[in-house]
C-alpha positions in Angstrom: -21.8 16.3 20.6 -23.4 13.6 22.1 -24.6 13.3 25.8 -24.1 9.7 26.9 -26.0 8.4 29.5 -24.1 5.2 30.8 -25.7 2.7 33.5 -22.9 1.8 35.9 -22.4 -2.2 37.1 -22.3 -3.0 40.2 -18.6 -2.6 41.6 -17.6 -1.2 38.3 -18.1 2.6 40.0 -14.8 3.7 40.9 -13.4 2.2 37.2 -16.0 3.7 35.4 -15.1 7.3 37.4 -11.5 6.9 37.2 -11.3 6.4 33.6 -13.9 9.4 32.7 -11.4 11.2 35.5 -8.6 10.3 33.2 -9.6 11.5 29.8 -10.9 15.2 31.5 -14.4 14.4 30.9 -16.8 16.7 32.8 -19.8 14.3 34.2 -22.7 13.5 36.6 -23.3 11.0 38.0 -26.7 10.0 39.8 -27.3 6.8 42.2 -29.8 4.2 40.4 -31.9 2.1 43.2 -34.5 0.3 40.0 -31.9 -2.8 39.4 -29.4 -4.8 41.9 -27.5 -4.6 38.5 -26.8 -1.1 38.4 -25.6 1.1 41.0 -25.7 4.6 38.7 -26.0 6.3 35.9 -23.3 8.6 34.6 -24.3 11.6 32.1 -21.5 13.1 30.3 -20.7 14.7 26.7 -18.4 14.4 23.8 -17.4 15.2 20.1 -18.7 13.4 18.1 -15.4 11.6 17.3 -14.8 11.0 21.1 -17.9 8.8 21.3 -16.8 5.4 20.0 -13.3 5.2 21.5 -14.4 6.4 25.0 -17.2 4.1 25.1 -14.3 1.4 24.0 -12.5 2.0 26.8 -15.2 1.9 29.1 -16.5 -1.6 27.8 -12.6 -2.7 28.1 -13.3 -1.7 32.2 -16.3 -3.5 32.6 -19.5 -1.9 30.9 -20.6 -4.9 28.7 -22.9 -4.7 25.9 -25.8 -5.9 27.9 -25.3 -2.2 29.7 -28.3 0.2 29.4 -26.7 3.8 26.8 -27.7 6.3 26.0 -26.4 8.6 22.8 -28.1 11.5 22.0 -27.4 14.8 20.4 -26.5 17.7 23.1 -26.9 21.1 21.5 -24.8 23.0 23.4 -22.1 22.4 26.1 -20.4 25.2 28.0 -17.1 23.8 29.7 -13.7 24.4 28.8 -12.9 20.9 29.9 -15.3 19.9 26.1 -13.4 22.5 24.4 -10.2 21.0 25.3 -12.0 17.2 24.9 -12.5 18.7 21.3 -9.7 20.1 20.1 -8.5 16.3 21.1 -10.4 14.8 19.1 -11.5 17.1 16.3 -8.6 17.4 13.8 -10.4 18.0 10.5 -10.1 14.8 8.4 -13.1 11.9 8.2 -12.6 9.9 11.2 -13.4 13.2 13.0 -16.4 14.1 11.2 -17.9 10.8 11.8 -20.3 9.0 14.2 -19.5 6.2 16.6 -19.7 2.7 15.5 -22.5 2.2 18.0 -24.6 4.9 17.1 -23.6 4.3 13.2 -25.3 0.4 13.9 -28.2 1.5 15.2 -28.5 4.4 12.5 -29.1 1.8 10.1 -31.1 -0.7 12.1 -33.2 2.5 11.9 -33.3 3.1 8.6 -34.7 -0.3 8.1 -38.6 -0.6 8.3 -40.7 -3.5 9.4 -40.7 -5.8 6.5 -44.7 -5.9 6.4 -43.9 -1.6 6.1 -41.0 -2.5 3.5 -42.8 -4.0 1.0 -46.1 -2.1 1.3 -44.4 1.4 0.4 -42.1 -0.5 -2.1 -45.3 -1.7 -3.7 -46.5 1.6 -3.4 -43.6 3.8 -4.7 -43.3 1.2 -8.0 -47.3 2.0 -8.6 -46.5 5.4 -8.8 -43.3 5.2 -10.3 -45.2 3.3 -13.1 -48.2 5.7 -13.3 -45.7 8.5 -13.5 -43.8 6.7 -16.2 -46.3 5.8 -18.5 -48.2 9.5 -18.5 -44.7 10.9 -19.1 -44.7 12.7 -16.0 -41.1 13.5 -14.2 -43.0 15.2 -11.4 -44.9 11.8 -10.4 -41.5 10.3 -10.6 -39.9 11.9 -8.1 -42.6 11.4 -5.8 -42.0 8.3 -5.8 -38.8 7.8 -5.0 -39.7 9.8 -1.6 -41.7 6.9 -0.3 -39.5 4.7 -1.2 -37.8 2.8 2.1 -34.6 1.3 0.1 -32.1 3.7 1.4 -31.9 1.7 4.9 -31.3 -2.3 3.3 -28.8 -0.6 0.8 -26.5 1.2 3.3 -27.4 -1.9 5.9 -25.3 -4.4 3.8 -22.5 -2.1 3.8 -23.0 -1.2 7.9 -23.5 -5.0 8.5 -20.0 -6.1 6.8 -17.2 -3.0 8.1 -18.4 -3.7 11.6 -19.0 -7.8 11.3 -22.5 -7.6 11.8 -23.9 -10.6 9.3 -27.5 -10.4 10.8 -27.8 -7.4 9.7 -25.7 -7.9 6.7 -28.4 -10.8 5.4 -31.5 -9.0 6.9 -30.1 -5.9 4.4 -29.6 -7.8 1.5 -32.5 -10.2 1.7 -34.4 -7.2 1.9 -32.5 -5.4 -1.2 -33.4 -8.8 -3.5 -37.2 -8.9 -2.4 -37.4 -4.9 -2.7 -36.2 -5.3 -6.5 -38.2 -8.6 -7.3 -41.7 -7.1 -5.9 -40.9 -3.2 -7.4 -40.8 -4.8 -11.0 -43.8 -7.1 -10.3 -45.6 -4.7 -8.9 -45.0 -2.6 -11.7 -45.5 -5.1 -14.1 -49.4 -5.8 -12.8 -50.3 -2.2 -12.4 -48.8 -1.7 -16.4 -50.7 -5.0 -17.6 -53.9 -3.1 -15.8 -53.4 -0.1 -17.3 -53.0 -1.5 -20.9 -56.2 -3.9 -20.5 -58.3 -1.3 -19.2 -57.4 1.1 -21.7 -56.5 3.5 -19.1 -53.2 4.5 -21.4 -53.9 4.6 -25.6 -53.8 1.2 -27.3 -51.1 2.1 -29.2 -48.6 3.5 -27.0 -44.9 2.7 -28.2 -42.5 2.4 -25.1 -40.0 4.2 -27.3 -41.7 7.6 -27.7 -42.3 8.3 -24.4 -39.2 10.2 -22.7 -39.4 9.1 -19.1 -39.7 5.9 -20.6 -37.1 5.5 -23.6 -34.5 6.8 -21.8 -33.8 3.4 -19.2 -35.3 1.2 -22.1 -31.1 1.3 -23.4 -28.9 3.1 -20.9 -25.5 3.6 -20.7 -22.5 3.8 -18.8 -23.3 7.7 -17.1 -26.3 5.5 -14.9 -23.2 4.1 -12.9 -21.8 8.1 -12.3 -25.6 8.2 -10.7 -26.0 4.9 -8.8 -21.9 5.4 -6.8 -22.8 8.6 -6.1 -25.9 7.3 -4.0 -23.9 5.2 -2.5 -21.2 7.6 -1.3 -23.9 10.4 -0.5 -26.1 7.9 1.3 -22.9 6.3 3.6 -21.3 9.9 4.3 -24.7 11.4 5.5 -25.3 8.2 7.6 -22.0 8.3 9.1 -22.1 12.2 10.1 -25.4 11.6 11.1 -27.3 14.5 9.1 -30.5 14.0 7.3 -30.5 11.3 5.0 -34.0 11.9 2.9 -32.5 13.3 0.3 -30.0 11.1 -0.4 -32.4 8.9 0.0 -34.2 10.2 -3.4 -30.9 9.8 -4.8 -30.7 6.2 -4.1 -34.4 5.4 -5.4 -33.8 7.2 -8.1 -31.2 4.8 -9.1 -33.6 1.8 -8.7 -37.4 2.7 -8.6 -37.6 4.5 -12.4 -35.7 1.6 -14.1 -37.6 -1.2 -12.1 -41.0 0.8 -13.3 -39.8 0.6 -16.8 -39.1 -3.2 -16.6 -42.4 -3.6 -15.3 -44.0 -1.9 -17.9 -41.6 -3.3 -20.9 -42.9 -6.9 -19.4 -46.3 -5.3 -19.5 -46.6 -4.6 -22.8 -44.9 -7.6 -24.1 -41.4 -7.2 -25.0 -38.8 -9.1 -22.9 -35.9 -8.4 -24.8 -36.9 -4.0 -23.8 -37.1 -5.5 -20.2 -33.5 -5.9 -20.3 -31.8 -3.1 -20.4 -34.0 -1.2 -17.3 -33.1 -5.0 -15.2 -29.8 -4.5 -16.0 -29.9 -1.0 -14.8 -31.8 -1.7 -11.6 -29.1 -4.4 -10.9 -26.1 -2.7 -11.3 -27.1 0.4 -9.9 -28.1 -1.7 -6.4 -24.6 -3.2 -6.5 -23.1 -0.3 -7.1 -24.3 1.4 -3.9 -23.5 -1.1 -1.8 -19.9 -1.6 -3.4 -19.8 2.6 -3.3 -20.9 2.3 0.4 -18.4 -0.4 1.6 -15.3 1.3 0.4 -16.4 4.8 1.9 -17.2 3.2 5.6 -14.0 1.6 5.4 -11.8 4.8 4.1 -14.0 6.3 7.4 -12.4 4.0 9.6 -15.2 1.9 10.9 -14.3 -1.3 12.2 -14.9 -4.6 13.8 -15.8 -4.1 18.0 -13.6 -7.0 18.6 -10.4 -6.3 17.1 -9.3 -10.1 17.1 -11.9 -10.4 14.5 -9.5 -7.6 12.4 -8.5 -10.1 10.2 -11.6 -12.2 8.9 -13.9 -9.2 8.7 -10.9 -7.3 6.1 -10.7 -10.3 4.8 -14.5 -11.0 4.2 -14.6 -7.1 2.6 -12.1 -8.0 0.0 -14.1 -10.6 -0.9 -17.3 -8.5 -1.1 -15.6 -5.5 -3.1 -13.9 -8.2 -5.3 -16.9 -10.0 -6.2 -19.2 -6.7 -6.1 -16.3 -4.8 -8.7 -16.5 -7.8 -11.2 -19.9 -7.9 -11.4 -20.5 -4.2 -11.6 -17.2 -4.3 -14.5 -19.5 -7.4 -15.9 -22.4 -5.2 -16.3 -20.4 -1.8 -17.3 -19.3 -4.4 -20.4 -22.8 -4.5 -20.9 -23.9 -0.6 -20.5 -20.9 0.1 -22.7 -22.0 -2.0 -25.5 -25.3 0.3 -24.9 -23.4 3.6 -25.0 -21.5 2.5 -27.5 -24.2 1.5 -30.1 -25.9 5.4 -29.1 -22.4 6.6 -30.3 -22.5 4.9 -33.2 -26.5 6.1 -34.3 -24.5 9.4 -33.4 -21.7 9.4 -35.9 -24.0 8.1 -38.9 -26.7 11.5 -38.2 -24.0 13.5 -39.0 -22.6 11.8 -41.7 -26.4 11.0 -43.1 -26.7 14.9 -42.9 -23.8 15.7 -44.3 -24.1 13.1 -47.5 -27.6 14.9 -47.6 -25.9 18.6 -47.4 -23.5 17.1 -50.0 -25.6 16.3 -52.1 -28.1 18.9 -52.5 -24.6 21.3 -52.9 -24.4 19.8 -56.6 -25.4 22.0 -59.2 -28.5 20.1 -60.3 -30.4 20.3 -57.4 -29.1 24.0 -56.5 -33.1 24.6 -55.9 -34.0 22.5 -53.0 -32.6 22.6 -49.3 -32.6 20.3 -46.4 -35.7 21.1 -44.4 -35.1 18.0 -41.3 -33.0 15.1 -41.5 -34.9 12.1 -39.0 -33.0 8.9 -37.7 -35.3 6.2 -37.0 -33.9 3.8 -34.3 -35.3 -0.1 -34.8 -36.9 -1.9 -32.0 -34.0 -3.9 -31.3 -33.3 -3.0 -27.3 -31.5 -2.5 -26.0 -28.4 -2.6 -28.6 -30.8 -0.2 -31.2 -29.2 0.7 -34.5 -30.7 3.4 -37.1 -33.4 1.6 -39.4 -35.1 4.1 -41.3 -34.2 8.0 -42.5 -36.7 9.9 -43.2 -35.5 14.0 -45.3 -37.4 16.7 -46.0 -36.5 18.8 -48.8 -38.0 21.9 -49.8 -37.9 22.8 -53.6 -39.8 25.3 -56.4 -43.6 23.7 -57.3 -43.2 21.1 -59.4 -39.6 20.3 -59.1 -39.0 17.2 -57.9 -36.4 15.3 -59.1 -37.3 11.2 -59.5 -33.5 10.1 -59.4 -32.6 12.6 -56.2 -34.4 10.1 -53.6 -32.6 7.0 -55.0 -29.3 8.8 -55.0 -29.7 10.3 -51.7 -31.0 6.8 -50.2 -27.0 5.7 -51.4 -25.5 8.2 -50.3 -26.7 7.5 -47.1 -26.8 3.7 -47.4 -22.7 3.9 -47.3 -22.4 5.5 -43.9 -24.8 2.3 -42.4 -23.4 -0.8 -40.9 -26.6 -2.4 -42.2 -29.4 -1.2 -44.9 -31.1 1.2 -43.9 -34.4 2.6 -45.3 -34.2 6.3 -46.8 -37.7 7.9 -47.2 -37.4 11.4 -48.8 -40.4 13.7 -48.6 -41.0 17.1 -50.6 -42.0 20.3 -49.8 -43.0 23.2 -52.0 -41.2 26.3 -50.7 -43.2 29.5 -52.2 -40.5 32.3 -52.6 
């Protein structure tokens, strides 16, 4: 429910009140003597779904955009006429649950802080995320997401497109680009300082850090996170519910990958930064794409109906552009996913080959204890580089040709030559 406070322009009092009466809307009118341009202030409650059509109708009868209009939450409204009004406008579909176009634009503006605050908070969140990644601490990484101010620009571009506010769209896109650059740059500088001052172990291998390695070679599942974050963000802002948790979800899709990209650059591994950077970009574009589609589906349209055709054309162009770019990145992520799939199949085949060999009569005294596939550093499309096979057997019972046999049989399942190391462990009965 909303309570609307509207200043009545000179000469429009009767017209506005007649419009409210025709709509069977309860109102309270007070005289206004602080300005010659406005003669009164009218207060009236409305269901959420009625705010936009009622304000649009009042604007048609003489209330221009410069009029002082305030829309606030109303906790309780006791009125039979209000209940009838709610039944008229609320029919249980998506459009009846959303806030008005005017409120949506105000929400999008409010979610984007001033540029100095935005820049400082983005840098701080990137530094905190980088520290959490280097420490392999999920708790610290999650903490960095809470302070990230990315939800405003991420959703502002979509809002600006569907309501034909090019200024909001341009500002939001600019903020997003600068935010990504600042996040990766801050992460790279902080990681480089941490490495040069030996705050982290000098021989730290990035692929051995769980929070980092999973973002160096992202897969297609990352798209689901970004698309879900975009839809959830738009639904939360459009229905007037809290966007704090959704902001964390959007930050989860952007800040940690940006931190990993910066760390890879600081470690002098630009190839390793490719996967994380692509993940940041595809997530950012996916959030915008999901936001555009969700807002249009929710029924948001430009204020000026004569601009509908132009806005729809612009919307289609931006959606098609985003879809094409996202698909290109999706193919890249699909390649990484396929490489990971192939590595998993190789590990399974290698294990079966070793077990099959050891099941032969001449090797019945031996058993497979562990098999580890070590991946190469050719990010983001990693492939098996070495297989370590640990077998157990009786004291002084090692067979010299077993290692050669295992190497030959394991390599049958590899696309390229793989080093096979066999470790023998004595097992006592």
